[in-house]
N, C-alpha and C positions, 0 to 999 in steps of 0.2 A: 465090619463092613459099613461103608458110608451109605446113608440114606440117599436114595435117588430123588431127583426133582420130578416135577410133573412131566408126563410123557412128551408134552409139547411146550417146552420152556420158551417163553416169549423172547423174541429178538427184536430190539428197537429198530434194527435195519429193515424189518419186514413191515413197519408201519405204512410206508407209501404203498405197498402192495395191498394192504387192507383197505386203505382209502380208495385206491383205484378200483378194487372189486366192488365196494359199496357204492361208489360213484356210478359204475356201469349198471348195477342193479337198480339204482334210483332212476337212471335215464330210461332203462327198459320199462320200469314201472310207469313212468310218466307217459311214454309212448303207448304202452298197452292200455292205460287208462283212457287216453284220448281216443284210441281206436275203438275201445269197447263202448265208451259213452256215446260215440257217434252212431252206434247201432241200437242203443237203448231208446225206448219210447220217450217222447217229450215229457219232461217233468221228473223222469227217473234218473237218478245219479248213481255213480259207481258206489257211493256209500250205501244206498238202498240195496243194490245188488249184493254188496259185500255182507250185509247183515243176513240176507237170505242164505247165502252160501255158508256163512259161519254157523247158522242154526242147523243146516243140514249136516255140516261136518262134525259139529260137537253135540248135536241133538238139541231140538228145541225144548222149550220150557225154561229158558234162562230168564233171569230178572233183568230189567233195564240197567241196574247197577253192574251186574256181571258183564253185560254187553259193553257198557261204557268202559269198564276196566280192560276188557279184551281188546277193544279198539283204541284204547288210550285217549279217550275223549271225555269231555265233561258230561255229567249226567244230563244236563239240559240239552246238549248237542244230540245225545243219543235219544232223548225223549222226542226231540223234533224229528229225527230220522224215523223213529218208530211211528210217530203220528202220520207221517206221509205214507208209510207202508200200510198202516191200518186204514187210512182213508181210501186206499186203493184195494182194500180187502185182501192184501197179500199176507197179512198176519192178523192174529187176534190176540187181544190182551185178556187174560183170565185172572181171576183172583189167585193170589198165592196162598195155598193151603197152610204153608209154614209161617206166614207172616201177613196178617190181615191188612197191614198198611201198604203192602206192595202188590205188584202183579207179576205174572209170568208171560213170556212171549211165545206164542205158538204159530207155526206156519199153517196157512190154510192150504187146501188143495190147489186153489188158484195161485197161491204163492209158489208152491212147488212147480206147478206147470209154467208159471212166468219165468222162473229161474232156468228151467230146462230150455224153454223157447229162446231166452236171451243167449244162452250158450250156443244154441243152434244158429242164431242169427250171426254168429261170428264165423260160420263156416267159410264164407268167401275169403275173409281175412286169413284164416288159418290155412286154407288151401294155397293161397298165394305165398304164405310164409313157408309152407311145407315144400313148395317147389324149389325153395332156396336153402332150406335148413331142415335136414331130415329128422324124423321123429326119434331115431335111435340116439341122436345126440341129446335130445331133450330127456329121453329116458335115462341116459347115463348121468345127467346132472341132477335129476330129481332127488335121489337119495341124499346127495350132498347138501342140497338146498333145504331139504326137510330136516336134516340133522342140525344144520346151522340155525334154522328157525327154532328148533326145540331148545337149543343152548341159549339163544337170545331171549326166548320166551321165559325160560326158567330164571334168567338173570334179572328180569324186570320185576319179579314177584317179591 
């Protein structure tokens, strides 16, 4: 019996479809970012909010280096982002018990509340979108997007 190839053997003719998909995802991301940043308080960027959300999703207590890797940015960029969050008391930096040379990032109660309030500030935009695009369609896409994210996340490690 001949060995079978991978279940989804790549077809070069599909490459334009992959490009089209990722192009649309990129445009949606750009539009969503602009929409969201318009609702955030002055001085808060989507990068700040993204760090708060990441810490909630994966659990806080991460090091700045771990966060920089997760966001695929330089450590100095992440340090700058974390300094802005710490200045606003949305996170706190604590000594790393595993490595005295580094710190770990912890959400404050104020940071958790800020994130939730920021999400709620999007209600008018989401309601407007919901009138044109029903939530069942979003629910149907989520498992596919999550699976794709996991594949791509694993491929970068």
